[in-house]
HTML snippet that shows the backbone in 3Dmol.js (N, CA, C, O; Angstrom):
<script src="https://3Dmol.org/build/3Dmol-min.js"></script>
<div id="view" style="width:600px;height:400px;position:relative"></div>
<script>
const pdb = `
ATOM      1  N   MET A   1      17.750  -5.163   0.362  1.00  0.00           N
ATOM      2  CA  MET A   1      17.512  -4.795  -1.085  1.00  0.00           C
ATOM      3  C   MET A   1      17.973  -3.328  -1.177  1.00  0.00           C
ATOM      4  O   MET A   1      18.095  -2.685  -2.220  1.00  0.00           O
ATOM      5  N   GLU A   2      18.192  -2.929  -0.013  1.00  0.00           N
ATOM      6  CA  GLU A   2      18.839  -1.492   0.294  1.00  0.00           C
ATOM      7  C   GLU A   2      20.425  -1.537  -0.574  1.00  0.00           C
ATOM      8  O   GLU A   2      20.921  -0.674  -1.298  1.00  0.00           O
ATOM      9  N   GLN A   3      20.937  -2.833  -0.192  1.00  0.00           N
ATOM     10  CA  GLN A   3      22.992  -2.589  -0.388  1.00  0.00           C
ATOM     11  C   GLN A   3      22.240  -2.814  -2.053  1.00  0.00           C
ATOM     12  O   GLN A   3      22.765  -2.251  -3.014  1.00  0.00           O
ATOM     13  N   ALA A   4      21.410  -3.392  -2.175  1.00  0.00           N
ATOM     14  CA  ALA A   4      21.851  -3.774  -4.270  1.00  0.00           C
ATOM     15  C   ALA A   4      20.910  -2.508  -4.686  1.00  0.00           C
ATOM     16  O   ALA A   4      20.620  -2.651  -5.873  1.00  0.00           O
ATOM     17  N   GLY A   5      20.204  -1.077  -4.042  1.00  0.00           N
ATOM     18  CA  GLY A   5      19.631   0.106  -4.752  1.00  0.00           C
ATOM     19  C   GLY A   5      18.664   0.025  -4.814  1.00  0.00           C
ATOM     20  O   GLY A   5      18.107   0.925  -5.444  1.00  0.00           O
ATOM     21  N   GLU A   6      17.923  -0.909  -4.312  1.00  0.00           N
ATOM     22  CA  GLU A   6      16.421  -1.474  -4.380  1.00  0.00           C
ATOM     23  C   GLU A   6      15.755  -0.589  -2.958  1.00  0.00           C
ATOM     24  O   GLU A   6      16.290  -0.495  -1.853  1.00  0.00           O
ATOM     25  N   GLU A   7      14.602  -0.077  -3.344  1.00  0.00           N
ATOM     26  CA  GLU A   7      14.005   0.671  -2.272  1.00  0.00           C
ATOM     27  C   GLU A   7      12.783  -0.796  -1.637  1.00  0.00           C
ATOM     28  O   GLU A   7      11.894  -1.092  -2.436  1.00  0.00           O
ATOM     29  N   GLY A   8      12.813  -1.417  -0.580  1.00  0.00           N
ATOM     30  CA  GLY A   8      12.249  -2.455  -0.387  1.00  0.00           C
ATOM     31  C   GLY A   8      10.713  -2.251   0.346  1.00  0.00           C
ATOM     32  O   GLY A   8      10.284  -1.124   0.097  1.00  0.00           O
ATOM     33  N   ALA A   9       9.952  -2.914   1.034  1.00  0.00           N
ATOM     34  CA  ALA A   9       8.918  -2.885   1.099  1.00  0.00           C
ATOM     35  C   ALA A   9       9.018  -2.942   2.708  1.00  0.00           C
ATOM     36  O   ALA A   9       7.939  -2.848   3.295  1.00  0.00           O
ATOM     37  N   GLY A  10      10.243  -3.092   3.537  1.00  0.00           N
ATOM     38  CA  GLY A  10       9.757  -3.254   5.341  1.00  0.00           C
ATOM     39  C   GLY A  10       9.570  -4.339   5.363  1.00  0.00           C
ATOM     40  O   GLY A  10       9.097  -5.129   4.545  1.00  0.00           O
ATOM     41  N   PRO A  11      10.205  -4.486   7.001  1.00  0.00           N
ATOM     42  CA  PRO A  11      10.345  -5.483   7.476  1.00  0.00           C
ATOM     43  C   PRO A  11       9.345  -7.080   7.866  1.00  0.00           C
ATOM     44  O   PRO A  11       9.722  -8.215   8.157  1.00  0.00           O
ATOM     45  N   VAL A  12       7.758  -6.381   7.670  1.00  0.00           N
ATOM     46  CA  VAL A  12       6.704  -7.165   7.897  1.00  0.00           C
ATOM     47  C   VAL A  12       6.459  -7.912   6.296  1.00  0.00           C
ATOM     48  O   VAL A  12       6.088  -7.433   5.224  1.00  0.00           O
ATOM     49  N   GLY A  13       6.818  -9.158   6.669  1.00  0.00           N
ATOM     50  CA  GLY A  13       6.324  -9.963   5.115  1.00  0.00           C
ATOM     51  C   GLY A  13       4.855  -9.531   4.004  1.00  0.00           C
ATOM     52  O   GLY A  13       4.863  -9.426   2.777  1.00  0.00           O
ATOM     53  N   SER A  14       3.910  -9.383   4.787  1.00  0.00           N
ATOM     54  CA  SER A  14       2.808  -8.747   4.371  1.00  0.00           C
ATOM     55  C   SER A  14       2.990  -7.481   3.665  1.00  0.00           C
ATOM     56  O   SER A  14       2.200  -7.099   2.801  1.00  0.00           O
ATOM     57  N   SER A  15       3.849  -6.940   3.966  1.00  0.00           N
ATOM     58  CA  SER A  15       4.376  -5.398   3.177  1.00  0.00           C
ATOM     59  C   SER A  15       4.871  -5.433   1.626  1.00  0.00           C
ATOM     60  O   SER A  15       4.896  -4.515   0.806  1.00  0.00           O
ATOM     61  N   TRP A  16       5.320  -7.024   1.475  1.00  0.00           N
ATOM     62  CA  TRP A  16       5.806  -7.177   0.091  1.00  0.00           C
ATOM     63  C   TRP A  16       4.592  -7.392  -0.637  1.00  0.00           C
ATOM     64  O   TRP A  16       4.925  -7.462  -1.820  1.00  0.00           O
ATOM     65  N   ASN A  17       3.289  -7.539  -0.526  1.00  0.00           N
ATOM     66  CA  ASN A  17       2.603  -7.844  -1.038  1.00  0.00           C
ATOM     67  C   ASN A  17       2.286  -7.113  -2.440  1.00  0.00           C
ATOM     68  O   ASN A  17       1.717  -7.448  -3.479  1.00  0.00           O
ATOM     69  N   SER A  18       2.947  -5.916  -1.953  1.00  0.00           N
ATOM     70  CA  SER A  18       2.298  -4.847  -3.015  1.00  0.00           C
ATOM     71  C   SER A  18       3.478  -3.880  -4.121  1.00  0.00           C
ATOM     72  O   SER A  18       3.355  -2.982  -4.954  1.00  0.00           O
ATOM     73  N   TRP A  19       4.641  -4.703  -3.522  1.00  0.00           N
ATOM     74  CA  TRP A  19       6.201  -4.447  -4.253  1.00  0.00           C
ATOM     75  C   TRP A  19       6.008  -4.825  -5.692  1.00  0.00           C
ATOM     76  O   TRP A  19       5.119  -5.601  -6.041  1.00  0.00           O
ATOM     77  N   GLY A  20       6.791  -4.305  -6.458  1.00  0.00           N
ATOM     78  CA  GLY A  20       7.072  -4.264  -7.951  1.00  0.00           C
ATOM     79  C   GLY A  20       5.923  -5.008  -8.198  1.00  0.00           C
ATOM     80  O   GLY A  20       4.884  -4.722  -7.602  1.00  0.00           O
ATOM     81  N   GLU A  21       5.976  -6.081  -9.134  1.00  0.00           N
ATOM     82  CA  GLU A  21       4.785  -6.621  -9.810  1.00  0.00           C
ATOM     83  C   GLU A  21       4.713  -7.912  -9.622  1.00  0.00           C
ATOM     84  O   GLU A  21       5.748  -8.576  -9.569  1.00  0.00           O
ATOM     85  N   GLN A  22       3.050  -8.681  -9.444  1.00  0.00           N
ATOM     86  CA  GLN A  22       3.112  -9.713  -8.933  1.00  0.00           C
ATOM     87  C   GLN A  22       3.386 -10.307 -10.787  1.00  0.00           C
ATOM     88  O   GLN A  22       3.262  -9.572 -11.766  1.00  0.00           O
ATOM     89  N   ILE A  23       3.799 -11.906 -10.821  1.00  0.00           N
ATOM     90  CA  ILE A  23       4.091 -12.809 -11.710  1.00  0.00           C
ATOM     91  C   ILE A  23       3.817 -13.967 -11.163  1.00  0.00           C
ATOM     92  O   ILE A  23       3.829 -14.310  -9.981  1.00  0.00           O
ATOM     93  N   ILE A  24       3.482 -14.737 -12.454  1.00  0.00           N
ATOM     94  CA  ILE A  24       3.021 -16.280 -11.826  1.00  0.00           C
ATOM     95  C   ILE A  24       3.756 -16.854 -12.415  1.00  0.00           C
ATOM     96  O   ILE A  24       3.101 -17.894 -12.486  1.00  0.00           O
ATOM     97  N   GLN A  25       4.924 -17.133 -13.107  1.00  0.00           N
ATOM     98  CA  GLN A  25       6.339 -18.053 -13.346  1.00  0.00           C
ATOM     99  C   GLN A  25       7.332 -17.029 -12.530  1.00  0.00           C
ATOM    100  O   GLN A  25       7.378 -15.861 -12.914  1.00  0.00           O
ATOM    101  N   PRO A  26       8.171 -17.473 -11.345  1.00  0.00           N
ATOM    102  CA  PRO A  26       9.083 -17.356 -10.748  1.00  0.00           C
ATOM    103  C   PRO A  26      10.367 -17.524 -11.703  1.00  0.00           C
ATOM    104  O   PRO A  26      10.677 -18.492 -12.397  1.00  0.00           O
ATOM    105  N   VAL A  27      11.224 -15.905 -11.473  1.00  0.00           N
ATOM    106  CA  VAL A  27      12.501 -15.267 -12.476  1.00  0.00           C
ATOM    107  C   VAL A  27      13.018 -15.429 -11.528  1.00  0.00           C
ATOM    108  O   VAL A  27      12.416 -15.382 -10.455  1.00  0.00           O
ATOM    109  N   TYR A  28      14.867 -15.777 -11.675  1.00  0.00           N
ATOM    110  CA  TYR A  28      15.495 -15.490 -10.828  1.00  0.00           C
ATOM    111  C   TYR A  28      15.882 -14.146 -10.225  1.00  0.00           C
ATOM    112  O   TYR A  28      16.312 -13.181 -10.857  1.00  0.00           O
ATOM    113  N   GLY A  29      15.650 -14.225  -8.810  1.00  0.00           N
ATOM    114  CA  GLY A  29      15.703 -13.503  -7.987  1.00  0.00           C
ATOM    115  C   GLY A  29      14.457 -12.803  -7.564  1.00  0.00           C
ATOM    116  O   GLY A  29      14.621 -11.741  -6.964  1.00  0.00           O
ATOM    117  N   ALA A  30      13.402 -13.161  -7.744  1.00  0.00           N
ATOM    118  CA  ALA A  30      12.096 -12.526  -8.018  1.00  0.00           C
ATOM    119  C   ALA A  30      11.918 -12.829  -6.055  1.00  0.00           C
ATOM    120  O   ALA A  30      12.473 -13.703  -5.389  1.00  0.00           O
ATOM    121  N   VAL A  31      10.822 -11.597  -5.528  1.00  0.00           N
ATOM    122  CA  VAL A  31      10.705 -12.016  -3.790  1.00  0.00           C
ATOM    123  C   VAL A  31       9.542 -13.230  -4.158  1.00  0.00           C
ATOM    124  O   VAL A  31       8.550 -13.279  -4.887  1.00  0.00           O
ATOM    125  N   VAL A  32      10.155 -14.058  -3.347  1.00  0.00           N
ATOM    126  CA  VAL A  32       8.391 -14.698  -2.712  1.00  0.00           C
ATOM    127  C   VAL A  32       8.447 -14.468  -1.333  1.00  0.00           C
ATOM    128  O   VAL A  32       9.216 -14.159  -0.423  1.00  0.00           O
ATOM    129  N   ILE A  33       6.293 -15.006  -1.805  1.00  0.00           N
ATOM    130  CA  ILE A  33       5.818 -14.255  -0.302  1.00  0.00           C
ATOM    131  C   ILE A  33       5.087 -15.191  -0.132  1.00  0.00           C
ATOM    132  O   ILE A  33       4.030 -15.318  -0.751  1.00  0.00           O
ATOM    133  N   PHE A  34       5.811 -16.591   1.337  1.00  0.00           N
ATOM    134  CA  PHE A  34       5.243 -17.182   1.931  1.00  0.00           C
ATOM    135  C   PHE A  34       3.773 -16.845   1.880  1.00  0.00           C
ATOM    136  O   PHE A  34       3.371 -15.701   1.671  1.00  0.00           O
ATOM    137  N   LYS A  35       2.856 -18.055   2.113  1.00  0.00           N
ATOM    138  CA  LYS A  35       1.377 -17.781   2.933  1.00  0.00           C
ATOM    139  C   LYS A  35       1.832 -17.700   4.789  1.00  0.00           C
ATOM    140  O   LYS A  35       1.006 -17.679   5.702  1.00  0.00           O
ATOM    141  N   THR A  36       3.255 -17.668   4.938  1.00  0.00           N
ATOM    142  CA  THR A  36       2.762 -17.439   6.337  1.00  0.00           C
ATOM    143  C   THR A  36       3.180 -16.151   6.594  1.00  0.00           C
ATOM    144  O   THR A  36       3.200 -15.722   7.747  1.00  0.00           O
ATOM    145  N   GLY A  37       3.588 -15.347   5.445  1.00  0.00           N
ATOM    146  CA  GLY A  37       4.467 -14.134   5.524  1.00  0.00           C
ATOM    147  C   GLY A  37       5.746 -14.248   5.192  1.00  0.00           C
ATOM    148  O   GLY A  37       6.457 -13.399   4.655  1.00  0.00           O
ATOM    149  N   HIS A  38       6.005 -15.275   5.514  1.00  0.00           N
ATOM    150  CA  HIS A  38       7.454 -15.050   5.297  1.00  0.00           C
ATOM    151  C   HIS A  38       7.949 -14.701   3.984  1.00  0.00           C
ATOM    152  O   HIS A  38       7.136 -14.675   3.060  1.00  0.00           O
ATOM    153  N   VAL A  39       9.326 -14.393   3.738  1.00  0.00           N
ATOM    154  CA  VAL A  39       9.980 -13.666   2.691  1.00  0.00           C
ATOM    155  C   VAL A  39      11.120 -14.459   2.543  1.00  0.00           C
ATOM    156  O   VAL A  39      11.796 -15.016   3.408  1.00  0.00           O
ATOM    157  N   GLY A  40      11.312 -14.421   0.611  1.00  0.00           N
ATOM    158  CA  GLY A  40      12.743 -15.007   0.226  1.00  0.00           C
ATOM    159  C   GLY A  40      12.667 -14.784  -0.972  1.00  0.00           C
ATOM    160  O   GLY A  40      11.716 -14.183  -1.472  1.00  0.00           O
ATOM    161  N   PHE A  41      13.979 -15.379  -1.835  1.00  0.00           N
ATOM    162  CA  PHE A  41      14.229 -15.072  -3.105  1.00  0.00           C
ATOM    163  C   PHE A  41      13.993 -16.240  -3.842  1.00  0.00           C
ATOM    164  O   PHE A  41      14.123 -17.352  -3.329  1.00  0.00           O
ATOM    165  N   TYR A  42      13.680 -16.084  -4.919  1.00  0.00           N
ATOM    166  CA  TYR A  42      13.727 -17.252  -5.796  1.00  0.00           C
ATOM    167  C   TYR A  42      15.091 -17.532  -6.354  1.00  0.00           C
ATOM    168  O   TYR A  42      15.691 -16.538  -6.763  1.00  0.00           O
ATOM    169  N   LEU A  43      15.600 -18.502  -6.435  1.00  0.00           N
ATOM    170  CA  LEU A  43      17.152 -19.202  -7.108  1.00  0.00           C
ATOM    171  C   LEU A  43      16.807 -19.702  -8.519  1.00  0.00           C
ATOM    172  O   LEU A  43      17.075 -19.317  -9.657  1.00  0.00           O
ATOM    173  N   ASP A  44      15.911 -20.997  -7.839  1.00  0.00           N
ATOM    174  CA  ASP A  44      15.532 -22.144  -9.307  1.00  0.00           C
ATOM    175  C   ASP A  44      14.753 -22.926  -8.790  1.00  0.00           C
ATOM    176  O   ASP A  44      14.289 -22.754  -7.663  1.00  0.00           O
ATOM    177  N   THR A  45      14.412 -24.198  -9.755  1.00  0.00           N
ATOM    178  CA  THR A  45      13.978 -24.793  -9.499  1.00  0.00           C
ATOM    179  C   THR A  45      14.296 -26.542  -9.539  1.00  0.00           C
ATOM    180  O   THR A  45      14.430 -27.142 -10.605  1.00  0.00           O
ATOM    181  N   TYR A  46      14.376 -27.143  -8.322  1.00  0.00           N
ATOM    182  CA  TYR A  46      15.053 -28.306  -8.218  1.00  0.00           C
ATOM    183  C   TYR A  46      14.495 -29.337  -9.280  1.00  0.00           C
ATOM    184  O   TYR A  46      13.543 -28.895  -9.924  1.00  0.00           O
ATOM    185  N   SER A  47      14.858 -30.500  -9.562  1.00  0.00           N
ATOM    186  CA  SER A  47      14.294 -31.367 -10.734  1.00  0.00           C
ATOM    187  C   SER A  47      12.756 -32.160  -9.812  1.00  0.00           C
ATOM    188  O   SER A  47      11.721 -32.633 -10.282  1.00  0.00           O
ATOM    189  N   ASP A  48      13.071 -32.062  -8.849  1.00  0.00           N
ATOM    190  CA  ASP A  48      11.821 -32.740  -8.133  1.00  0.00           C
ATOM    191  C   ASP A  48      10.947 -31.520  -8.057  1.00  0.00           C
ATOM    192  O   ASP A  48      10.319 -31.651  -7.006  1.00  0.00           O
ATOM    193  N   GLY A  49      10.587 -30.388  -8.649  1.00  0.00           N
ATOM    194  CA  GLY A  49       9.697 -29.430  -8.695  1.00  0.00           C
ATOM    195  C   GLY A  49       9.856 -28.573  -7.382  1.00  0.00           C
ATOM    196  O   GLY A  49       9.353 -27.450  -7.363  1.00  0.00           O
ATOM    197  N   THR A  50      10.617 -29.112  -6.147  1.00  0.00           N
ATOM    198  CA  THR A  50      10.644 -28.364  -5.208  1.00  0.00           C
ATOM    199  C   THR A  50      11.470 -27.162  -5.267  1.00  0.00           C
ATOM    200  O   THR A  50      12.638 -27.336  -5.615  1.00  0.00           O
ATOM    201  N   LEU A  51      11.090 -25.982  -4.994  1.00  0.00           N
ATOM    202  CA  LEU A  51      11.656 -24.854  -5.012  1.00  0.00           C
ATOM    203  C   LEU A  51      13.274 -23.985  -4.661  1.00  0.00           C
ATOM    204  O   LEU A  51      13.200 -23.142  -3.768  1.00  0.00           O
ATOM    205  N   LYS A  52      13.862 -24.067  -4.944  1.00  0.00           N
ATOM    206  CA  LYS A  52      15.217 -23.063  -4.162  1.00  0.00           C
ATOM    207  C   LYS A  52      15.142 -21.692  -3.886  1.00  0.00           C
ATOM    208  O   LYS A  52      15.558 -20.782  -4.603  1.00  0.00           O
ATOM    209  N   ILE A  53      14.563 -21.599  -2.758  1.00  0.00           N
ATOM    210  CA  ILE A  53      14.992 -19.772  -2.367  1.00  0.00           C
ATOM    211  C   ILE A  53      15.827 -19.908  -1.347  1.00  0.00           C
ATOM    212  O   ILE A  53      16.132 -20.803  -0.559  1.00  0.00           O
ATOM    213  N   LEU A  54      16.158 -18.676  -1.574  1.00  0.00           N
ATOM    214  CA  LEU A  54      17.538 -18.193  -0.266  1.00  0.00           C
ATOM    215  C   LEU A  54      16.736 -17.369   0.459  1.00  0.00           C
ATOM    216  O   LEU A  54      16.157 -16.536  -0.238  1.00  0.00           O
ATOM    217  N   HIS A  55      16.420 -17.305   2.061  1.00  0.00           N
ATOM    218  CA  HIS A  55      15.548 -16.882   2.979  1.00  0.00           C
ATOM    219  C   HIS A  55      16.572 -16.974   4.342  1.00  0.00           C
ATOM    220  O   HIS A  55      17.675 -17.519   4.332  1.00  0.00           O
ATOM    221  N   GLY A  56      16.049 -16.424   5.310  1.00  0.00           N
ATOM    222  CA  GLY A  56      16.901 -15.823   5.989  1.00  0.00           C
ATOM    223  C   GLY A  56      15.848 -15.561   7.489  1.00  0.00           C
ATOM    224  O   GLY A  56      14.634 -15.657   7.306  1.00  0.00           O
ATOM    225  N   ASN A  57      16.253 -15.303   8.638  1.00  0.00           N
ATOM    226  CA  ASN A  57      15.164 -15.470   9.701  1.00  0.00           C
ATOM    227  C   ASN A  57      14.436 -16.840  10.689  1.00  0.00           C
ATOM    228  O   ASN A  57      13.649 -16.888  11.634  1.00  0.00           O
ATOM    229  N   TRP A  58      15.173 -17.827   9.891  1.00  0.00           N
ATOM    230  CA  TRP A  58      14.579 -18.936  10.519  1.00  0.00           C
ATOM    231  C   TRP A  58      15.823 -19.779  11.211  1.00  0.00           C
ATOM    232  O   TRP A  58      16.756 -20.293  10.595  1.00  0.00           O
ATOM    233  N   SER A  59      15.629 -19.795  12.520  1.00  0.00           N
ATOM    234  CA  SER A  59      16.489 -20.467  13.141  1.00  0.00           C
ATOM    235  C   SER A  59      17.964 -19.421  12.835  1.00  0.00           C
ATOM    236  O   SER A  59      19.068 -19.882  12.547  1.00  0.00           O
ATOM    237  N   ASN A  60      17.675 -18.098  12.968  1.00  0.00           N
ATOM    238  CA  ASN A  60      18.718 -17.271  13.222  1.00  0.00           C
ATOM    239  C   ASN A  60      19.931 -17.707  11.938  1.00  0.00           C
ATOM    240  O   ASN A  60      21.111 -18.006  12.118  1.00  0.00           O
ATOM    241  N   LYS A  61      19.295 -17.635  10.845  1.00  0.00           N
ATOM    242  CA  LYS A  61      20.683 -18.190   9.817  1.00  0.00           C
ATOM    243  C   LYS A  61      19.787 -17.868   8.479  1.00  0.00           C
ATOM    244  O   LYS A  61      18.562 -17.968   8.411  1.00  0.00           O
ATOM    245  N   ILE A  62      20.732 -17.435   7.364  1.00  0.00           N
ATOM    246  CA  ILE A  62      20.504 -17.412   6.355  1.00  0.00           C
ATOM    247  C   ILE A  62      20.664 -18.740   5.507  1.00  0.00           C
ATOM    248  O   ILE A  62      21.805 -19.069   5.183  1.00  0.00           O
ATOM    249  N   THR A  63      19.660 -19.468   5.154  1.00  0.00           N
ATOM    250  CA  THR A  63      19.691 -20.626   4.025  1.00  0.00           C
ATOM    251  C   THR A  63      19.356 -20.655   2.873  1.00  0.00           C
ATOM    252  O   THR A  63      18.872 -19.591   2.489  1.00  0.00           O
ATOM    253  N   VAL A  64      19.431 -21.759   1.844  1.00  0.00           N
ATOM    254  CA  VAL A  64      18.988 -21.871   0.456  1.00  0.00           C
ATOM    255  C   VAL A  64      18.189 -23.197   0.533  1.00  0.00           C
ATOM    256  O   VAL A  64      18.777 -24.275   0.444  1.00  0.00           O
ATOM    257  N   SER A  65      16.709 -23.106   0.717  1.00  0.00           N
ATOM    258  CA  SER A  65      15.736 -24.611   0.635  1.00  0.00           C
ATOM    259  C   SER A  65      16.836 -25.964   0.151  1.00  0.00           C
ATOM    260  O   SER A  65      17.790 -25.650  -0.561  1.00  0.00           O
ATOM    261  N   ASN A  66      16.692 -27.241   0.500  1.00  0.00           N
ATOM    262  CA  ASN A  66      17.120 -27.914   0.039  1.00  0.00           C
ATOM    263  C   ASN A  66      16.147 -29.262  -0.403  1.00  0.00           C
ATOM    264  O   ASN A  66      14.931 -29.115  -0.521  1.00  0.00           O
ATOM    265  N   LYS A  67      16.701 -30.372  -0.598  1.00  0.00           N
ATOM    266  CA  LYS A  67      15.748 -31.748  -0.166  1.00  0.00           C
ATOM    267  C   LYS A  67      15.438 -32.119   1.470  1.00  0.00           C
ATOM    268  O   LYS A  67      14.457 -32.792   1.786  1.00  0.00           O
ATOM    269  N   PHE A  68      16.288 -31.654   2.338  1.00  0.00           N
ATOM    270  CA  PHE A  68      16.076 -31.765   3.542  1.00  0.00           C
ATOM    271  C   PHE A  68      15.152 -31.062   4.201  1.00  0.00           C
ATOM    272  O   PHE A  68      14.533 -31.435   5.198  1.00  0.00           O
ATOM    273  N   ASP A  69      15.017 -29.534   3.362  1.00  0.00           N
ATOM    274  CA  ASP A  69      14.139 -28.129   4.245  1.00  0.00           C
ATOM    275  C   ASP A  69      13.623 -27.886   3.003  1.00  0.00           C
ATOM    276  O   ASP A  69      13.733 -26.664   2.909  1.00  0.00           O
ATOM    277  N   PRO A  70      13.079 -28.324   1.892  1.00  0.00           N
ATOM    278  CA  PRO A  70      12.254 -28.127   0.933  1.00  0.00           C
ATOM    279  C   PRO A  70      11.071 -27.421   0.886  1.00  0.00           C
ATOM    280  O   PRO A  70      10.215 -27.770   1.698  1.00  0.00           O
ATOM    281  N   VAL A  71      10.844 -26.629   0.232  1.00  0.00           N
ATOM    282  CA  VAL A  71       9.641 -25.508  -0.139  1.00  0.00           C
ATOM    283  C   VAL A  71       9.013 -25.981  -1.230  1.00  0.00           C
ATOM    284  O   VAL A  71       9.615 -26.405  -2.217  1.00  0.00           O
ATOM    285  N   ASN A  72       7.809 -25.935  -1.118  1.00  0.00           N
ATOM    286  CA  ASN A  72       6.649 -26.916  -2.594  1.00  0.00           C
ATOM    287  C   ASN A  72       5.978 -25.591  -2.857  1.00  0.00           C
ATOM    288  O   ASN A  72       5.770 -24.725  -2.008  1.00  0.00           O
ATOM    289  N   ALA A  73       5.709 -25.545  -3.958  1.00  0.00           N
ATOM    290  CA  ALA A  73       4.848 -24.284  -4.504  1.00  0.00           C
ATOM    291  C   ALA A  73       3.538 -24.268  -4.351  1.00  0.00           C
ATOM    292  O   ALA A  73       2.906 -23.495  -5.071  1.00  0.00           O
ATOM    293  N   ASN A  74       2.921 -24.989  -3.522  1.00  0.00           N
ATOM    294  CA  ASN A  74       1.440 -24.783  -2.438  1.00  0.00           C
ATOM    295  C   ASN A  74       2.079 -23.834  -1.335  1.00  0.00           C
ATOM    296  O   ASN A  74       1.377 -22.856  -1.079  1.00  0.00           O
ATOM    297  N   GLN A  75       2.930 -23.902  -0.835  1.00  0.00           N
ATOM    298  CA  GLN A  75       2.870 -23.165   0.353  1.00  0.00           C
ATOM    299  C   GLN A  75       3.445 -21.280  -0.086  1.00  0.00           C
ATOM    300  O   GLN A  75       3.655 -20.263   0.574  1.00  0.00           O
ATOM    301  N   ILE A  76       3.489 -21.581  -1.239  1.00  0.00           N
ATOM    302  CA  ILE A  76       3.833 -19.625  -1.780  1.00  0.00           C
ATOM    303  C   ILE A  76       2.571 -19.038  -2.149  1.00  0.00           C
ATOM    304  O   ILE A  76       1.681 -19.705  -2.678  1.00  0.00           O
ATOM    305  N   SER A  77       2.474 -17.915  -1.909  1.00  0.00           N
ATOM    306  CA  SER A  77       1.010 -16.672  -1.784  1.00  0.00           C
ATOM    307  C   SER A  77       1.505 -16.137  -2.639  1.00  0.00           C
ATOM    308  O   SER A  77       0.556 -15.754  -3.325  1.00  0.00           O
ATOM    309  N   THR A  78       2.796 -15.687  -3.308  1.00  0.00           N
ATOM    310  CA  THR A  78       2.731 -14.890  -4.652  1.00  0.00           C
ATOM    311  C   THR A  78       4.384 -14.216  -4.818  1.00  0.00           C
ATOM    312  O   THR A  78       5.014 -13.671  -3.912  1.00  0.00           O
ATOM    313  N   TYR A  79       4.777 -14.401  -6.012  1.00  0.00           N
ATOM    314  CA  TYR A  79       5.730 -13.957  -6.599  1.00  0.00           C
ATOM    315  C   TYR A  79       5.969 -12.682  -6.794  1.00  0.00           C
ATOM    316  O   TYR A  79       4.923 -12.302  -7.320  1.00  0.00           O
ATOM    317  N   ARG A  80       6.900 -11.466  -6.685  1.00  0.00           N
ATOM    318  CA  ARG A  80       6.653 -10.732  -7.138  1.00  0.00           C
ATOM    319  C   ARG A  80       7.945  -9.957  -7.596  1.00  0.00           C
ATOM    320  O   ARG A  80       8.889 -10.137  -6.827  1.00  0.00           O
ATOM    321  N   PHE A  81       8.274  -8.933  -8.935  1.00  0.00           N
ATOM    322  CA  PHE A  81       9.519  -8.910  -9.563  1.00  0.00           C
ATOM    323  C   PHE A  81       9.456  -7.630  -9.699  1.00  0.00           C
ATOM    324  O   PHE A  81       8.319  -7.190  -9.871  1.00  0.00           O
ATOM    325  N   HIS A  82      10.455  -6.753  -9.675  1.00  0.00           N
ATOM    326  CA  HIS A  82      10.670  -5.290 -10.251  1.00  0.00           C
ATOM    327  C   HIS A  82      11.443  -4.848 -10.974  1.00  0.00           C
ATOM    328  O   HIS A  82      11.397  -3.654 -11.273  1.00  0.00           O
TER     329      HIS A  82
END
`;
const viewer = $3Dmol.createViewer("view");
viewer.addModel(pdb, "pdb");
viewer.setStyle({}, {cartoon: {color: "spectrum"}});
viewer.zoomTo();
viewer.render();
</script>
């Protein structure tokens, strides 16, 4: 976020719950907060309804969710956008 010129909310996932505005439908680039506290960025929704999320810190790498590592909407606590 800092490299993009935005002020982030910090390293703890739950701190993002007050960042920006809560939105109901995700848009490209929205911050996605998982129910587990994990945080990522929304990219798109796949044709099967799973979410395409850019996220990191799982297995020490940055990944984009896919059919082999699906993210379902029921795993998401909230979407935030600034």
